[in-house]
N, C-alpha and C positions, 0 to 999 in steps of 0.2 A: 412624558416618562421613556426611560430607555433600558431597554430589554437583552441581555448578550445571549448572542444565539449560536448554534451550532451549525457550521458550513459544510463538514468534511461528506457528510452522509447523507445529503440532499433532506434533513429533518426540519430546514429551517421556517421558523411559520410567517404565512402566507394570507394576504387578503385576496390571493389570486380568487376567481372563479371553482365550486366546487363542481365535479362533472361524474357523473353516474353512468354506464357503459348503458346504451339502449341496440338493438337490432334494427334496423331500419328496414334492410333486406334482408331474407334469409340466408343466414350463413353457408356457404355449400358444406355439404355430406362429408367432399375429399378435402377438409382441412387439411392430414398430411401432406397432399399437392399443392396448398395453395404457396408461390415464391415470386410471387411480382403484385408489389402493396407499392397503393400510393397515400402514403401521409396527406395531413391538410392543418394546417394551422398559418392564418395569413399575419397575426401578429399577435403581441407584443413583442417587445423585448423578453420579461420575463415569462411567458405562456409558454414562447419557443422552446427558451431555455428547459420550461419543467417539460416541455415532451421529450426531449434527449433521453432520459432511461428508457424511454416508448420503444425509440431507434436502436440502443445499442441491444439493449436483450434482444429485441430482434434477429439484429443480423446477425447477434454471437449465435443465438440460439438456434438459429436457421442459418448455418452459414453460406449455404447455396442461393438466398432468396436475393432478390432484388429492390433495392428498395427505394423512391421518387419521393420528395419532399416535395409540394405547393407551398408555397407562401408569397408573402409580397416581397417587389426586387427590394424597397428599400430596408428589411431585414435579412435579406438573402446573406450578407456577412456571418452573422450566426452559425449557417451551417458549408457554407462555401468551402472548408478545412474538414468538416467532419470525415473521417472514415468510413464511415458508416451508411454514408448515403452514398447510393450511387450517382445521382442526380439531383438535382434542383432545378427545381421549371418556378418561374415566377410571370406575377402579373406586376401591370401598374395600379388600375384599377378593376376591373372585369375578366372574371372568366373567361368572355368570349375571347379572349387576346389569346389562347391557350387551348382550346376545347377541341378542335381541330389534334393540335400534336396529342393531345390528353389520348381521343380516340383509338389514336393509331396505335398508343402505348400497349394495349390489351392487358390492359392490368387485371387479376385477381378479386383483388380484397382490395376496398377505400377506407381507411382508420381516419375515420372527422375528427378530428381531437380541436375545434369552433366550434359549428352547428350554429350557421346564423344563415338565410336569407341566401347568401352566395353557397356555402356548403351544399343548404337543398337543391340548389339552381344545377349545380357541379353534379350531383348525383341523380337527378334525374336527365340531363343531358346524356350522362357514360350508361347509365343502366347495367351498372353491376354490382353484386352483396359489395354493402358495406357497415362499418359500425361504428357507430356515432354514443354522442352524450349528451346529455340531460343539463344545463346549465341551472345551478340554484341561482338564479338573476336576484329573488328576494331578499334570498338571504344576504347574496351579495353586498345587495344594497341598503340592508339595516345595519351591514359590520360600518360599512364603509363610512355611510351617511350620520347612521344616527347612534353607532356604538353598541349594536347588539350583534349578538355575535351567537347563533340558531345556527351554523353549520356544522355539517357533520367532522367530530374530533379520530379524521384522518386524516392523511399525510393525500396532497392533492398528486403527489407522486403515486403512491398506489392505489388512488381511486383511477388515475389513466391507464394501468398497470393488469386493470382488470378487463381492457379491453381485450386483450388477448388472451384473456384465462381458456378460452376453446380451439387456442394454437398452440397448450398445453406453456406457453411463453411464460416465467415466472420475475419477478423484479429480484434483480439481483445485489442490490445494496449497497452499488457504488453510488449512488449519489450523483449530480448534475453533468453535467459537459459542456466546455466550449472546448473549440480547438481554437486557440486567436494567430494563428502564423507569424511570420515575419514580418511586421510594419512600421515604416520609418513614425516615429514619434515627431511632433513641432520640435522648432529649434527652442523656443523658450522651456520646454517640459525639460528637454535634456539639458540644458543647464541646469537646471533648478536640481533636476536628482542627480547630475556631477557632482553638485555645490552640498547634499546633504545627503550624507549617505544613509542614512533613514527615513521616512519621511509616512504617512499615511492618508487617507484619502476619505473625502465625505462628500457622498452625492449627495444635492441638496434637491434637487428634484422633486415632483408627488403629483400625479393627477389632479388630486383632489386637496382643497386645503385643508380639509381635517386631515391627510398624510403625511403634511409638508411640516419640515421644524418651524417655527419660526426663524425668521436673521437674527435676530437680538439673541436667541436661545443658544442658535449656533457660533456665534462671536465668544458665549461663556464659555461654553465648551471647549471649543479651539483653545484658547487662554487658556483653559485649566492641562492643555496635555502640551506635555514641554517637547512635542517635536516637529518640524515644520509639515503643511498639509497642502492639498492638491485638490480645489474644485473642482468637481465634476460634475453632468447634466447637460440638459440638452439647449438650444438658439433660447428658450423660452426661459430658462434660469440662467441666463448671460447678467443680465443689468443686476441682480440679487447677489448674485459670484461679484461683481464688483463694488456691490455696498460691503459685502462682508469681507472682500481682502482687501480692503482702505485702512479696513478697521484693526487688520491685526499686519498688514507692512510688510514687510520683507521675511515674514515668516510663512508665507503664504500666495498660490499664486492660482489665477481664479481661468483653467480650462473647460469652465463649461460652454458649449458651441465652438472648441475649437479644436474638436478630436473626434472622431467617427466614432462607432460601436467596437472597434476592435483597438483600436489606438487609446480607447477609453479602461478595455479591457485589459491590456500592455500596462497600463500606467497601474490597476486596482493589483496585477502580479506578482507586480515587483517592492508595493505597498509591505509596510510592517500588518495592516490591519484595517479596515472600512469601516468608517460610518454611514447609517445609508437610510435615507426613509426606504418607505415600504414601495422601491421605485424596480426597474427590472436591472438595476445597476448595484440591486441587493443578490437577486439570483443571479448576478453574471459574479459576485465576487464568492457565493457559496460553487457554483460552476470549479471556481481556478480553489477550489480549496484555502481559502483567505479565512482568517478570522473576519466575524463580523458583531460590531453592532448595530444592535435597531431602534431608529426612533420612532415609538408608538403611542 
């Protein structure tokens, strides 16, 4: 089944985890004077993109505040050009890599948008007030694995924004953000886009089999659209990309595993529209304000 969704306001359908705010440590009574924040989300592409309205609204409504963002180094590209983030701090595997640095920053509030054992250890070590979220993991598991949807019918961005209500920060309705900067595209992609004035993107990856469009269906869909297509995805999708592109011949190139996150974002940005499974690339397309068709 294909569902068309709106990308311009961040109201796209998502299987991403549902979150509700839960204050772990007592919020300081002097919230009007909190000005240094550490936002934490370690992974993954889509989930980090979904946190960007929190960053933007906090910075724009408290323009003199300082925002640091802690994530895994492999996802830092998503944040490195974001003008609302003052510093991006990264880890490879463990918070002990940066714990001394974080202690020296003297944060006033941690906004935990991940909530796992790693963030629990982080908050325990830093010993400062924090706001965190309760993941509805059972609800998500039922949705992804069994297609039983009992998730709350409220967009995750709106749920994330609830963490800032004690700071009187409100959602501005401007959707998701991604600032891609200027990154050179691979030559084979530039050659393809120079040959064809218009093209679309098909993001063929998917964490779970149930979230992935079958190769045969992708070929069928692509043959029905009178435009050339660029396939994007991770290295794990490269073989499927070769199978699909071979059946589409000269109207398709396989960029799976051959472009980084920001290069894929630039390909999406220049495309006429994007077809995607429920993946991080879907959220990138939404952040780029591009039309999206979601395979579900």
